[in-house]
mmCIF file of the N, C-alpha and C atoms, coordinates in Angstrom:
data_MODEL
# 
_entry.id   MODEL 
# 
loop_
_atom_site.group_PDB 
_atom_site.id 
_atom_site.type_symbol 
_atom_site.label_atom_id 
_atom_site.label_alt_id 
_atom_site.label_comp_id 
_atom_site.label_asym_id 
_atom_site.label_entity_id 
_atom_site.label_seq_id 
_atom_site.pdbx_PDB_ins_code 
_atom_site.Cartn_x 
_atom_site.Cartn_y 
_atom_site.Cartn_z 
_atom_site.occupancy 
_atom_site.B_iso_or_equiv 
_atom_site.pdbx_formal_charge 
_atom_site.auth_seq_id 
_atom_site.auth_comp_id 
_atom_site.auth_asym_id 
_atom_site.auth_atom_id 
_atom_site.pdbx_PDB_model_num 
ATOM 1   N N  . MET A 1 1  ? 112.357 101.687 67.533 1.00 0.00 ? 1  MET A N  1 
ATOM 2   C CA . MET A 1 1  ? 111.454 102.206 68.536 1.00 0.00 ? 1  MET A CA 1 
ATOM 3   C C  . MET A 1 1  ? 112.202 103.253 69.350 1.00 0.00 ? 1  MET A C  1 
ATOM 4   N N  . SER A 1 2  ? 111.574 104.384 69.548 1.00 0.00 ? 2  SER A N  1 
ATOM 5   C CA . SER A 1 2  ? 112.223 105.486 70.237 1.00 0.00 ? 2  SER A CA 1 
ATOM 6   C C  . SER A 1 2  ? 111.687 105.640 71.658 1.00 0.00 ? 2  SER A C  1 
ATOM 7   N N  . ARG A 1 3  ? 112.097 104.765 72.531 1.00 0.00 ? 3  ARG A N  1 
ATOM 8   C CA . ARG A 1 3  ? 111.701 104.916 73.925 1.00 0.00 ? 3  ARG A CA 1 
ATOM 9   C C  . ARG A 1 3  ? 112.821 104.432 74.825 1.00 0.00 ? 3  ARG A C  1 
ATOM 10  N N  . TRP A 1 4  ? 112.965 105.118 75.936 1.00 0.00 ? 4  TRP A N  1 
ATOM 11  C CA . TRP A 1 4  ? 113.974 104.733 76.916 1.00 0.00 ? 4  TRP A CA 1 
ATOM 12  C C  . TRP A 1 4  ? 113.447 103.595 77.749 1.00 0.00 ? 4  TRP A C  1 
ATOM 13  N N  . GLN A 1 5  ? 114.350 102.756 78.168 1.00 0.00 ? 5  GLN A N  1 
ATOM 14  C CA . GLN A 1 5  ? 113.970 101.690 79.074 1.00 0.00 ? 5  GLN A CA 1 
ATOM 15  C C  . GLN A 1 5  ? 114.845 101.782 80.310 1.00 0.00 ? 5  GLN A C  1 
ATOM 16  N N  . ARG A 1 6  ? 114.194 101.722 81.453 1.00 0.00 ? 6  ARG A N  1 
ATOM 17  C CA . ARG A 1 6  ? 114.899 101.765 82.725 1.00 0.00 ? 6  ARG A CA 1 
ATOM 18  C C  . ARG A 1 6  ? 114.496 100.538 83.522 1.00 0.00 ? 6  ARG A C  1 
ATOM 19  N N  . ARG A 1 7  ? 115.402 100.048 84.310 1.00 0.00 ? 7  ARG A N  1 
ATOM 20  C CA . ARG A 1 7  ? 115.116 98.871  85.129 1.00 0.00 ? 7  ARG A CA 1 
ATOM 21  C C  . ARG A 1 7  ? 115.627 99.102  86.544 1.00 0.00 ? 7  ARG A C  1 
ATOM 22  N N  . GLY A 1 8  ? 115.002 98.405  87.491 1.00 0.00 ? 8  GLY A N  1 
ATOM 23  C CA . GLY A 1 8  ? 115.465 98.448  88.878 1.00 0.00 ? 8  GLY A CA 1 
ATOM 24  C C  . GLY A 1 8  ? 115.450 99.830  89.488 1.00 0.00 ? 8  GLY A C  1 
ATOM 25  N N  . SER A 1 9  ? 116.531 100.172 90.191 1.00 0.00 ? 9  SER A N  1 
ATOM 26  C CA . SER A 1 9  ? 116.582 101.444 90.915 1.00 0.00 ? 9  SER A CA 1 
ATOM 27  C C  . SER A 1 9  ? 116.560 102.637 89.961 1.00 0.00 ? 9  SER A C  1 
ATOM 28  N N  . GLU A 1 10 ? 117.054 102.466 88.747 1.00 0.00 ? 10 GLU A N  1 
ATOM 29  C CA . GLU A 1 10 ? 117.012 103.544 87.769 1.00 0.00 ? 10 GLU A CA 1 
ATOM 30  C C  . GLU A 1 10 ? 115.564 103.901 87.439 1.00 0.00 ? 10 GLU A C  1 
ATOM 31  N N  . ALA A 1 11 ? 114.719 102.899 87.290 1.00 0.00 ? 11 ALA A N  1 
ATOM 32  C CA . ALA A 1 11 ? 113.298 103.138 87.030 1.00 0.00 ? 11 ALA A CA 1 
ATOM 33  C C  . ALA A 1 11 ? 112.633 103.746 88.249 1.00 0.00 ? 11 ALA A C  1 
ATOM 34  N N  . ALA A 1 12 ? 112.953 103.238 89.424 1.00 0.00 ? 12 ALA A N  1 
ATOM 35  C CA . ALA A 1 12 ? 112.352 103.757 90.654 1.00 0.00 ? 12 ALA A CA 1 
ATOM 36  C C  . ALA A 1 12 ? 112.685 105.235 90.825 1.00 0.00 ? 12 ALA A C  1 
ATOM 37  N N  . GLY A 1 13 ? 113.904 105.617 90.541 1.00 0.00 ? 13 GLY A N  1 
ATOM 38  C CA . GLY A 1 13 ? 114.308 107.017 90.646 1.00 0.00 ? 13 GLY A CA 1 
ATOM 39  C C  . GLY A 1 13 ? 113.554 107.907 89.680 1.00 0.00 ? 13 GLY A C  1 
ATOM 40  N N  . TYR A 1 14 ? 113.355 107.417 88.455 1.00 0.00 ? 14 TYR A N  1 
ATOM 41  C CA . TYR A 1 14 ? 112.622 108.177 87.440 1.00 0.00 ? 14 TYR A CA 1 
ATOM 42  C C  . TYR A 1 14 ? 111.189 108.428 87.900 1.00 0.00 ? 14 TYR A C  1 
ATOM 43  N N  . TYR A 1 15 ? 110.509 107.397 88.347 1.00 0.00 ? 15 TYR A N  1 
ATOM 44  C CA . TYR A 1 15 ? 109.114 107.548 88.730 1.00 0.00 ? 15 TYR A CA 1 
ATOM 45  C C  . TYR A 1 15 ? 108.949 108.219 90.093 1.00 0.00 ? 15 TYR A C  1 
ATOM 46  N N  . ALA A 1 16 ? 109.962 108.205 90.926 1.00 0.00 ? 16 ALA A N  1 
ATOM 47  C CA . ALA A 1 16 ? 109.901 108.919 92.200 1.00 0.00 ? 16 ALA A CA 1 
ATOM 48  C C  . ALA A 1 16 ? 109.821 110.431 91.959 1.00 0.00 ? 16 ALA A C  1 
ATOM 49  N N  . LYS A 1 17 ? 110.318 110.895 90.821 1.00 0.00 ? 17 LYS A N  1 
ATOM 50  C CA . LYS A 1 17 ? 110.262 112.318 90.483 1.00 0.00 ? 17 LYS A CA 1 
ATOM 51  C C  . LYS A 1 17 ? 108.829 112.801 90.302 1.00 0.00 ? 17 LYS A C  1 
ATOM 52  N N  . TYR A 1 18 ? 107.901 111.871 90.041 1.00 0.00 ? 18 TYR A N  1 
ATOM 53  C CA . TYR A 1 18 ? 106.510 112.265 89.859 1.00 0.00 ? 18 TYR A CA 1 
ATOM 54  C C  . TYR A 1 18 ? 105.941 112.970 91.086 1.00 0.00 ? 18 TYR A C  1 
ATOM 55  N N  . ALA A 1 19 ? 106.381 112.605 92.274 1.00 0.00 ? 19 ALA A N  1 
ATOM 56  C CA . ALA A 1 19 ? 105.899 113.272 93.488 1.00 0.00 ? 19 ALA A CA 1 
ATOM 57  C C  . ALA A 1 19 ? 106.264 114.754 93.447 1.00 0.00 ? 19 ALA A C  1 
ATOM 58  N N  . GLU A 1 20 ? 107.478 115.051 93.017 1.00 0.00 ? 20 GLU A N  1 
ATOM 59  C CA . GLU A 1 20 ? 107.918 116.442 92.908 1.00 0.00 ? 20 GLU A CA 1 
ATOM 60  C C  . GLU A 1 20 ? 107.148 117.178 91.808 1.00 0.00 ? 20 GLU A C  1 
ATOM 61  N N  . ILE A 1 21 ? 107.024 116.543 90.657 1.00 0.00 ? 21 ILE A N  1 
ATOM 62  C CA . ILE A 1 21 ? 106.347 117.161 89.515 1.00 0.00 ? 21 ILE A CA 1 
ATOM 63  C C  . ILE A 1 21 ? 104.875 117.403 89.839 1.00 0.00 ? 21 ILE A C  1 
ATOM 64  N N  . THR A 1 22 ? 104.239 116.412 90.447 1.00 0.00 ? 22 THR A N  1 
ATOM 65  C CA . THR A 1 22 ? 102.820 116.530 90.786 1.00 0.00 ? 22 THR A CA 1 
ATOM 66  C C  . THR A 1 22 ? 102.577 117.705 91.721 1.00 0.00 ? 22 THR A C  1 
ATOM 67  N N  . ALA A 1 23 ? 103.428 117.864 92.707 1.00 0.00 ? 23 ALA A N  1 
ATOM 68  C CA . ALA A 1 23 ? 103.278 118.981 93.647 1.00 0.00 ? 23 ALA A CA 1 
ATOM 69  C C  . ALA A 1 23 ? 103.498 120.322 92.941 1.00 0.00 ? 23 ALA A C  1 
ATOM 70  N N  . ALA A 1 24 ? 104.519 120.408 92.110 1.00 0.00 ? 24 ALA A N  1 
ATOM 71  C CA . ALA A 1 24 ? 104.844 121.661 91.427 1.00 0.00 ? 24 ALA A CA 1 
ATOM 72  C C  . ALA A 1 24 ? 103.794 122.037 90.381 1.00 0.00 ? 24 ALA A C  1 
ATOM 73  N N  . GLU A 1 25 ? 103.283 121.055 89.653 1.00 0.00 ? 25 GLU A N  1 
ATOM 74  C CA . GLU A 1 25 ? 102.324 121.308 88.577 1.00 0.00 ? 25 GLU A CA 1 
ATOM 75  C C  . GLU A 1 25 ? 100.876 121.214 89.042 1.00 0.00 ? 25 GLU A C  1 
ATOM 76  N N  . ASP A 1 26 ? 100.670 120.754 90.274 1.00 0.00 ? 26 ASP A N  1 
ATOM 77  C CA . ASP A 1 26 ? 99.341  120.571 90.843 1.00 0.00 ? 26 ASP A CA 1 
ATOM 78  C C  . ASP A 1 26 ? 98.506  119.579 90.026 1.00 0.00 ? 26 ASP A C  1 
ATOM 79  N N  . PHE A 1 27 ? 99.162  118.538 89.517 1.00 0.00 ? 27 PHE A N  1 
ATOM 80  C CA . PHE A 1 27 ? 98.463  117.484 88.781 1.00 0.00 ? 27 PHE A CA 1 
ATOM 81  C C  . PHE A 1 27 ? 97.586  116.666 89.717 1.00 0.00 ? 27 PHE A C  1 
ATOM 82  N N  . ARG A 1 28 ? 96.596  116.018 89.152 1.00 0.00 ? 28 ARG A N  1 
ATOM 83  C CA . ARG A 1 28 ? 95.751  115.072 89.881 1.00 0.00 ? 28 ARG A CA 1 
ATOM 84  C C  . ARG A 1 28 ? 95.793  113.754 89.109 1.00 0.00 ? 28 ARG A C  1 
ATOM 85  N N  . ALA A 1 29 ? 95.970  112.652 89.810 1.00 0.00 ? 29 ALA A N  1 
ATOM 86  C CA . ALA A 1 29 ? 96.051  111.330 89.177 1.00 0.00 ? 29 ALA A CA 1 
ATOM 87  C C  . ALA A 1 29 ? 94.820  110.514 89.547 1.00 0.00 ? 29 ALA A C  1 
ATOM 88  N N  . GLU A 1 30 ? 94.361  109.713 88.588 1.00 0.00 ? 30 GLU A N  1 
ATOM 89  C CA . GLU A 1 30 ? 93.197  108.867 88.822 1.00 0.00 ? 30 GLU A CA 1 
ATOM 90  C C  . GLU A 1 30 ? 93.415  107.519 88.139 1.00 0.00 ? 30 GLU A C  1 
ATOM 91  N N  . ALA A 1 31 ? 93.235  106.450 88.894 1.00 0.00 ? 31 ALA A N  1 
ATOM 92  C CA . ALA A 1 31 ? 93.396  105.099 88.347 1.00 0.00 ? 31 ALA A CA 1 
ATOM 93  C C  . ALA A 1 31 ? 92.164  104.696 87.553 1.00 0.00 ? 31 ALA A C  1 
ATOM 94  N N  . GLY A 1 32 ? 92.392  103.896 86.523 1.00 0.00 ? 32 GLY A N  1 
ATOM 95  C CA . GLY A 1 32 ? 91.289  103.408 85.709 1.00 0.00 ? 32 GLY A CA 1 
ATOM 96  C C  . GLY A 1 32 ? 91.800  102.614 84.523 1.00 0.00 ? 32 GLY A C  1 
ATOM 97  N N  . PHE A 1 33 ? 91.100  102.743 83.404 1.00 0.00 ? 33 PHE A N  1 
ATOM 98  C CA . PHE A 1 33 ? 91.441  101.994 82.195 1.00 0.00 ? 33 PHE A CA 1 
ATOM 99  C C  . PHE A 1 33 ? 91.389  102.914 80.989 1.00 0.00 ? 33 PHE A C  1 
ATOM 100 N N  . VAL A 1 34 ? 92.369  102.784 80.120 1.00 0.00 ? 34 VAL A N  1 
ATOM 101 C CA . VAL A 1 34 ? 92.378  103.492 78.844 1.00 0.00 ? 34 VAL A CA 1 
ATOM 102 C C  . VAL A 1 34 ? 92.153  102.436 77.775 1.00 0.00 ? 34 VAL A C  1 
ATOM 103 N N  . ASP A 1 35 ? 91.019  102.551 77.103 1.00 0.00 ? 35 ASP A N  1 
ATOM 104 C CA . ASP A 1 35 ? 90.640  101.568 76.086 1.00 0.00 ? 35 ASP A CA 1 
ATOM 105 C C  . ASP A 1 35 ? 90.760  100.144 76.629 1.00 0.00 ? 35 ASP A C  1 
ATOM 106 N N  . GLY A 1 36 ? 90.371  99.958  77.891 1.00 0.00 ? 36 GLY A N  1 
ATOM 107 C CA . GLY A 1 36 ? 90.362  98.640  78.517 1.00 0.00 ? 36 GLY A CA 1 
ATOM 108 C C  . GLY A 1 36 ? 91.671  98.194  79.144 1.00 0.00 ? 36 GLY A C  1 
ATOM 109 N N  . VAL A 1 37 ? 92.718  99.009  79.067 1.00 0.00 ? 37 VAL A N  1 
ATOM 110 C CA . VAL A 1 37 ? 94.033  98.663  79.609 1.00 0.00 ? 37 VAL A CA 1 
ATOM 111 C C  . VAL A 1 37 ? 94.269  99.446  80.901 1.00 0.00 ? 37 VAL A C  1 
ATOM 112 N N  . PRO A 1 38 ? 94.760  98.797  81.980 1.00 0.00 ? 38 PRO A N  1 
ATOM 113 C CA . PRO A 1 38 ? 95.006  99.527  83.229 1.00 0.00 ? 38 PRO A CA 1 
ATOM 114 C C  . PRO A 1 38 ? 95.936  100.724 83.013 1.00 0.00 ? 38 PRO A C  1 
ATOM 115 N N  . ALA A 1 39 ? 95.555  101.848 83.605 1.00 0.00 ? 39 ALA A N  1 
ATOM 116 C CA . ALA A 1 39 ? 96.341  103.066 83.424 1.00 0.00 ? 39 ALA A CA 1 
ATOM 117 C C  . ALA A 1 39 ? 96.044  104.054 84.536 1.00 0.00 ? 39 ALA A C  1 
ATOM 118 N N  . ILE A 1 40 ? 96.867  105.082 84.578 1.00 0.00 ? 40 ILE A N  1 
ATOM 119 C CA . ILE A 1 40 ? 96.661  106.213 85.465 1.00 0.00 ? 40 ILE A CA 1 
ATOM 120 C C  . ILE A 1 40 ? 96.465  107.425 84.571 1.00 0.00 ? 40 ILE A C  1 
ATOM 121 N N  . ALA A 1 41 ? 95.358  108.126 84.757 1.00 0.00 ? 41 ALA A N  1 
ATOM 122 C CA . ALA A 1 41 ? 95.105  109.352 84.004 1.00 0.00 ? 41 ALA A CA 1 
ATOM 123 C C  . ALA A 1 41 ? 95.630  110.519 84.824 1.00 0.00 ? 41 ALA A C  1 
ATOM 124 N N  . ILE A 1 42 ? 96.324  111.438 84.173 1.00 0.00 ? 42 ILE A N  1 
ATOM 125 C CA . ILE A 1 42 ? 96.881  112.611 84.832 1.00 0.00 ? 42 ILE A CA 1 
ATOM 126 C C  . ILE A 1 42 ? 96.133  113.848 84.337 1.00 0.00 ? 42 ILE A C  1 
ATOM 127 N N  . TYR A 1 43 ? 95.610  114.617 85.279 1.00 0.00 ? 43 TYR A N  1 
ATOM 128 C CA . TYR A 1 43 ? 94.825  115.808 84.967 1.00 0.00 ? 43 TYR A CA 1 
ATOM 129 C C  . TYR A 1 43 ? 95.549  117.062 85.412 1.00 0.00 ? 43 TYR A C  1 
ATOM 130 N N  . ARG A 1 44 ? 95.460  118.108 84.622 1.00 0.00 ? 44 ARG A N  1 
ATOM 131 C CA . ARG A 1 44 ? 95.952  119.421 85.026 1.00 0.00 ? 44 ARG A CA 1 
ATOM 132 C C  . ARG A 1 44 ? 94.857  120.099 85.862 1.00 0.00 ? 44 ARG A C  1 
ATOM 133 N N  . PRO A 1 45 ? 95.207  121.099 86.657 1.00 0.00 ? 45 PRO A N  1 
ATOM 134 C CA . PRO A 1 45 ? 94.212  121.776 87.500 1.00 0.00 ? 45 PRO A CA 1 
ATOM 135 C C  . PRO A 1 45 ? 93.010  122.281 86.688 1.00 0.00 ? 45 PRO A C  1 
ATOM 136 N N  . GLY A 1 46 ? 91.820  121.994 87.201 1.00 0.00 ? 46 GLY A N  1 
ATOM 137 C CA . GLY A 1 46 ? 90.592  122.469 86.581 1.00 0.00 ? 46 GLY A CA 1 
ATOM 138 C C  . GLY A 1 46 ? 90.139  121.706 85.348 1.00 0.00 ? 46 GLY A C  1 
ATOM 139 N N  . SER A 1 47 ? 90.921  120.745 84.892 1.00 0.00 ? 47 SER A N  1 
ATOM 140 C CA . SER A 1 47 ? 90.574  120.005 83.679 1.00 0.00 ? 47 SER A CA 1 
ATOM 141 C C  . SER A 1 47 ? 89.678  118.810 83.996 1.00 0.00 ? 47 SER A C  1 
ATOM 142 N N  . THR A 1 48 ? 88.743  118.542 83.106 1.00 0.00 ? 48 THR A N  1 
ATOM 143 C CA . THR A 1 48 ? 87.893  117.362 83.250 1.00 0.00 ? 48 THR A CA 1 
ATOM 144 C C  . THR A 1 48 ? 88.341  116.258 82.298 1.00 0.00 ? 48 THR A C  1 
ATOM 145 N N  . ARG A 1 49 ? 89.328  116.554 81.478 1.00 0.00 ? 49 ARG A N  1 
ATOM 146 C CA . ARG A 1 49 ? 89.860  115.590 80.514 1.00 0.00 ? 49 ARG A CA 1 
ATOM 147 C C  . ARG A 1 49 ? 91.325  115.313 80.859 1.00 0.00 ? 49 ARG A C  1 
ATOM 148 N N  . PRO A 1 50 ? 91.744  114.044 80.844 1.00 0.00 ? 50 PRO A N  1 
ATOM 149 C CA . PRO A 1 50 ? 93.150  113.747 81.162 1.00 0.00 ? 50 PRO A CA 1 
ATOM 150 C C  . PRO A 1 50 ? 94.110  114.467 80.216 1.00 0.00 ? 50 PRO A C  1 
ATOM 151 N N  . ASP A 1 51 ? 95.230  114.915 80.773 1.00 0.00 ? 51 ASP A N  1 
ATOM 152 C CA . ASP A 1 51 ? 96.278  115.553 79.977 1.00 0.00 ? 51 ASP A CA 1 
ATOM 153 C C  . ASP A 1 51 ? 97.162  114.498 79.319 1.00 0.00 ? 51 ASP A C  1 
ATOM 154 N N  . TYR A 1 52 ? 97.409  113.414 80.055 1.00 0.00 ? 52 TYR A N  1 
ATOM 155 C CA . TYR A 1 52 ? 98.165  112.285 79.511 1.00 0.00 ? 52 TYR A CA 1 
ATOM 156 C C  . TYR A 1 52 ? 97.933  111.057 80.366 1.00 0.00 ? 52 TYR A C  1 
ATOM 157 N N  . PHE A 1 53 ? 98.474  109.932 79.934 1.00 0.00 ? 53 PHE A N  1 
ATOM 158 C CA . PHE A 1 53 ? 98.283  108.670 80.640 1.00 0.00 ? 53 PHE A CA 1 
ATOM 159 C C  . PHE A 1 53 ? 99.607  108.010 80.987 1.00 0.00 ? 53 PHE A C  1 
ATOM 160 N N  . ILE A 1 54 ? 99.542  107.178 82.000 1.00 0.00 ? 54 ILE A N  1 
ATOM 161 C CA . ILE A 1 54 ? 100.638 106.262 82.332 1.00 0.00 ? 54 ILE A CA 1 
ATOM 162 C C  . ILE A 1 54 ? 99.999  104.878 82.278 1.00 0.00 ? 54 ILE A C  1 
ATOM 163 N N  . ARG A 1 55 ? 100.420 104.072 81.314 1.00 0.00 ? 55 ARG A N  1 
ATOM 164 C CA . ARG A 1 55 ? 99.833  102.737 81.137 1.00 0.00 ? 55 ARG A CA 1 
ATOM 165 C C  . ARG A 1 55 ? 100.599 101.709 81.953 1.00 0.00 ? 55 ARG A C  1 
ATOM 166 N N  . LEU A 1 56 ? 99.877  100.810 82.588 1.00 0.00 ? 56 LEU A N  1 
ATOM 167 C CA . LEU A 1 56 ? 100.478 99.783  83.429 1.00 0.00 ? 56 LEU A CA 1 
ATOM 168 C C  . LEU A 1 56 ? 100.206 98.406  82.832 1.00 0.00 ? 56 LEU A C  1 
ATOM 169 N N  . THR A 1 57 ? 101.229 97.568  82.785 1.00 0.00 ? 57 THR A N  1 
ATOM 170 C CA . THR A 1 57 ? 101.073 96.197  82.301 1.00 0.00 ? 57 THR A CA 1 
ATOM 171 C C  . THR A 1 57 ? 101.360 95.251  83.455 1.00 0.00 ? 57 THR A C  1 
ATOM 172 N N  . TRP A 1 58 ? 100.421 94.357  83.715 1.00 0.00 ? 58 TRP A N  1 
ATOM 173 C CA . TRP A 1 58 ? 100.524 93.392  84.812 1.00 0.00 ? 58 TRP A CA 1 
ATOM 174 C C  . TRP A 1 58 ? 100.580 91.984  84.241 1.00 0.00 ? 58 TRP A C  1 
ATOM 175 N N  . GLU A 1 59 ? 101.424 91.158  84.806 1.00 0.00 ? 59 GLU A N  1 
ATOM 176 C CA . GLU A 1 59 ? 101.496 89.742  84.448 1.00 0.00 ? 59 GLU A CA 1 
ATOM 177 C C  . GLU A 1 59 ? 101.648 88.939  85.732 1.00 0.00 ? 59 GLU A C  1 
ATOM 178 N N  . GLN A 1 60 ? 100.751 88.004  85.935 1.00 0.00 ? 60 GLN A N  1 
ATOM 179 C CA . GLN A 1 60 ? 100.760 87.132  87.108 1.00 0.00 ? 60 GLN A CA 1 
ATOM 180 C C  . GLN A 1 60 ? 100.865 87.929  88.411 1.00 0.00 ? 60 GLN A C  1 
ATOM 181 N N  . GLY A 1 61 ? 100.086 88.992  88.489 1.00 0.00 ? 61 GLY A N  1 
ATOM 182 C CA . GLY A 1 61 ? 100.044 89.784  89.705 1.00 0.00 ? 61 GLY A CA 1 
ATOM 183 C C  . GLY A 1 61 ? 101.216 90.718  89.931 1.00 0.00 ? 61 GLY A C  1 
ATOM 184 N N  . ARG A 1 62 ? 102.102 90.852  88.926 1.00 0.00 ? 62 ARG A N  1 
ATOM 185 C CA . ARG A 1 62 ? 103.270 91.743  89.058 1.00 0.00 ? 62 ARG A CA 1 
ATOM 186 C C  . ARG A 1 62 ? 103.242 92.822  87.995 1.00 0.00 ? 62 ARG A C  1 
ATOM 187 N N  . LEU A 1 63 ? 103.622 93.998  88.395 1.00 0.00 ? 63 LEU A N  1 
ATOM 188 C CA . LEU A 1 63 ? 103.750 95.098  87.450 1.00 0.00 ? 63 LEU A CA 1 
ATOM 189 C C  . LEU A 1 63 ? 104.997 94.850  86.613 1.00 0.00 ? 63 LEU A C  1 
ATOM 190 N N  . THR A 1 64 ? 104.826 94.699  85.296 1.00 0.00 ? 64 THR A N  1 
ATOM 191 C CA . THR A 1 64 ? 105.970 94.364  84.443 1.00 0.00 ? 64 THR A CA 1 
ATOM 192 C C  . THR A 1 64 ? 106.392 95.499  83.515 1.00 0.00 ? 64 THR A C  1 
ATOM 193 N N  . GLU A 1 65 ? 105.506 96.473  83.308 1.00 0.00 ? 65 GLU A N  1 
ATOM 194 C CA . GLU A 1 65 ? 105.877 97.577  82.418 1.00 0.00 ? 65 GLU A CA 1 
ATOM 195 C C  . GLU A 1 65 ? 105.074 98.818  82.768 1.00 0.00 ? 65 GLU A C  1 
ATOM 196 N N  . ILE A 1 66 ? 105.740 99.952  82.696 1.00 0.00 ? 66 ILE A N  1 
ATOM 197 C CA . ILE A 1 66 ? 105.105 101.249 82.880 1.00 0.00 ? 66 ILE A CA 1 
ATOM 198 C C  . ILE A 1 66 ? 105.422 102.064 81.629 1.00 0.00 ? 66 ILE A C  1 
ATOM 199 N N  . ARG A 1 67 ? 104.384 102.518 80.937 1.00 0.00 ? 67 ARG A N  1 
ATOM 200 C CA . ARG A 1 67 ? 104.573 103.357 79.742 1.00 0.00 ? 67 ARG A CA 1 
ATOM 201 C C  . ARG A 1 67 ? 104.055 104.743 80.062 1.00 0.00 ? 67 ARG A C  1 
ATOM 202 N N  . ASP A 1 68 ? 104.929 105.699 80.030 1.00 0.00 ? 68 ASP A N  1 
ATOM 203 C CA . ASP A 1 68 ? 104.618 107.079 80.362 1.00 0.00 ? 68 ASP A CA 1 
ATOM 204 C C  . ASP A 1 68 ? 104.361 107.832 79.059 1.00 0.00 ? 68 ASP A C  1 
ATOM 205 N N  . PHE A 1 69 ? 103.151 108.353 78.887 1.00 0.00 ? 69 PHE A N  1 
ATOM 206 C CA . PHE A 1 69 ? 102.789 109.058 77.656 1.00 0.00 ? 69 PHE A CA 1 
ATOM 207 C C  . PHE A 1 69 ? 102.789 110.579 77.848 1.00 0.00 ? 69 PHE A C  1 
ATOM 208 N N  . TYR A 1 70 ? 103.618 111.063 78.761 1.00 0.00 ? 70 TYR A N  1 
ATOM 209 C CA . TYR A 1 70 ? 103.711 112.497 79.029 1.00 0.00 ? 70 TYR A CA 1 
ATOM 210 C C  . TYR A 1 70 ? 104.027 113.293 77.759 1.00 0.00 ? 70 TYR A C  1 
ATOM 211 N N  . TYR A 1 71 ? 104.922 112.777 76.942 1.00 0.00 ? 71 TYR A N  1 
ATOM 212 C CA . TYR A 1 71 ? 105.356 113.514 75.754 1.00 0.00 ? 71 TYR A CA 1 
ATOM 213 C C  . TYR A 1 71 ? 104.493 113.263 74.523 1.00 0.00 ? 71 TYR A C  1 
ATOM 214 N N  . VAL A 1 72 ? 103.397 112.535 74.680 1.00 0.00 ? 72 VAL A N  1 
ATOM 215 C CA . VAL A 1 72 ? 102.468 112.321 73.564 1.00 0.00 ? 72 VAL A CA 1 
ATOM 216 C C  . VAL A 1 72 ? 101.030 112.591 74.027 1.00 0.00 ? 72 VAL A C  1 
ATOM 217 N N  . PRO A 1 73 ? 100.758 113.819 74.479 1.00 0.00 ? 73 PRO A N  1 
ATOM 218 C CA . PRO A 1 73 ? 99.435  114.130 75.022 1.00 0.00 ? 73 PRO A CA 1 
ATOM 219 C C  . PRO A 1 73 ? 98.305  114.008 73.998 1.00 0.00 ? 73 PRO A C  1 
ATOM 220 N N  . TYR A 1 74 ? 98.623  114.047 72.704 1.00 0.00 ? 74 TYR A N  1 
ATOM 221 C CA . TYR A 1 74 ? 97.579  113.924 71.679 1.00 0.00 ? 74 TYR A CA 1 
ATOM 222 C C  . TYR A 1 74 ? 96.880  112.565 71.758 1.00 0.00 ? 74 TYR A C  1 
ATOM 223 N N  . ILE A 1 75 ? 97.486  111.623 72.422 1.00 0.00 ? 75 ILE A N  1 
ATOM 224 C CA . ILE A 1 75 ? 96.889  110.288 72.576 1.00 0.00 ? 75 ILE A CA 1 
ATOM 225 C C  . ILE A 1 75 ? 95.547  110.401 73.308 1.00 0.00 ? 75 ILE A C  1 
ATOM 226 N N  . THR A 1 76 ? 95.393  111.379 74.182 1.00 0.00 ? 76 THR A N  1 
ATOM 227 C CA . THR A 1 76 ? 94.152  111.508 74.954 1.00 0.00 ? 76 THR A CA 1 
ATOM 228 C C  . THR A 1 76 ? 92.981  111.967 74.090 1.00 0.00 ? 76 THR A C  1 
ATOM 229 N N  . GLU A 1 77 ? 93.259  112.508 72.931 1.00 0.00 ? 77 GLU A N  1 
ATOM 230 C CA . GLU A 1 77 ? 92.191  113.001 72.067 1.00 0.00 ? 77 GLU A CA 1 
ATOM 231 C C  . GLU A 1 77 ? 91.240  111.887 71.632 1.00 0.00 ? 77 GLU A C  1 
ATOM 232 N N  . GLU A 1 78 ? 91.761  110.694 71.400 1.00 0.00 ? 78 GLU A N  1 
ATOM 233 C CA . GLU A 1 78 ? 90.919  109.609 70.915 1.00 0.00 ? 78 GLU A CA 1 
ATOM 234 C C  . GLU A 1 78 ? 90.783  108.453 71.901 1.00 0.00 ? 78 GLU A C  1 
ATOM 235 N N  . ALA A 1 79 ? 91.561  108.487 72.963 1.00 0.00 ? 79 ALA A N  1 
ATOM 236 C CA . ALA A 1 79 ? 91.503  107.397 73.945 1.00 0.00 ? 79 ALA A CA 1 
ATOM 237 C C  . ALA A 1 79 ? 90.245  107.529 74.804 1.00 0.00 ? 79 ALA A C  1 
ATOM 238 N N  . ARG A 1 80 ? 89.761  106.414 75.259 1.00 0.00 ? 80 ARG A N  1 
ATOM 239 C CA . ARG A 1 80 ? 88.589  106.378 76.135 1.00 0.00 ? 80 ARG A CA 1 
ATOM 240 C C  . ARG A 1 80 ? 89.009  105.967 77.531 1.00 0.00 ? 80 ARG A C  1 
ATOM 241 N N  . PHE A 1 81 ? 88.912  106.872 78.483 1.00 0.00 ? 81 PHE A N  1 
ATOM 242 C CA . PHE A 1 81 ? 89.300  106.584 79.862 1.00 0.00 ? 81 PHE A CA 1 
ATOM 243 C C  . PHE A 1 81 ? 88.055  106.290 80.686 1.00 0.00 ? 81 PHE A C  1 
ATOM 244 N N  . THR A 1 82 ? 88.105  105.190 81.446 1.00 0.00 ? 82 THR A N  1 
ATOM 245 C CA . THR A 1 82 ? 87.030  104.871 82.383 1.00 0.00 ? 82 THR A CA 1 
ATOM 246 C C  . THR A 1 82 ? 87.625  104.703 83.768 1.00 0.00 ? 82 THR A C  1 
ATOM 247 N N  . ARG A 1 83 ? 86.975  105.246 84.743 1.00 0.00 ? 83 ARG A N  1 
ATOM 248 C CA . ARG A 1 83 ? 87.451  105.138 86.124 1.00 0.00 ? 83 ARG A CA 1 
ATOM 249 C C  . ARG A 1 83 ? 87.274  103.712 86.610 1.00 0.00 ? 83 ARG A C  1 
ATOM 250 N N  . GLY A 1 84 ? 88.180  103.308 87.453 1.00 0.00 ? 84 GLY A N  1 
ATOM 251 C CA . GLY A 1 84 ? 88.039  101.949 87.958 1.00 0.00 ? 84 GLY A CA 1 
ATOM 252 C C  . GLY A 1 84 ? 88.928  101.689 89.050 1.00 0.00 ? 84 GLY A C  1 
# 
């Protein structure tokens, strides 16, 4: 499997960069579900279709995994996003 895993402060630092990226790229984020799974859809300016997703996994009320699909935007072509 080709994915990086970060834990603790290393993960927090990685995701804290989103504030900078969002401001620079003028992204818009919207919470909802991708194919029934909790996620955040990220939109580029003027777009009505998500550019990519960040999937969230929850267990017993705790966030246990964040999957960032920034580098696989083709996933949005067939995924179904619903606001929620």
